[in-house]
C-alpha angles and dihedrals in degrees: 000000000000099000113085110180093181130045128205124203118235090254090054091048091050090051095049091049090047090051091048093048096044107031101059094251103179122246114264092038124113137179113290117205117189150133134258122197139052105269089242121132086296090061129201134311116217115226138193127193143140120263147143119269113267130207096261098048133113115215138206134158135242134190114344094005097294110165121234121200126199124176108242095235091057095052096089090056093047104045109120096017120139121202115206132174118230124195116176139139091270101044146351128206149088118303129200122217118189119212110274093025124110120246114246114258 
């Protein structure tokens, strides 16, 4: 697919590929990016996980041909999202930066 609603930094791609290689993620699984929550005043929570492709997913690849799955109905909430991976002395994990927001220092 040519349409890629979400981008991942090189560091995020490296970490996803490392997890897939070292954490026994089954063959046929890819990275799932989605949202959880209602969009009410509380808002959404972004989520990452590993899953098989579902019927209502869009798919694109990152890095060394790692598949990424997004449920079609989540796409409009994820367009412009950048996923990065932060590793510092204070924290470690994936970060989500929506288009127009500044990256954390």
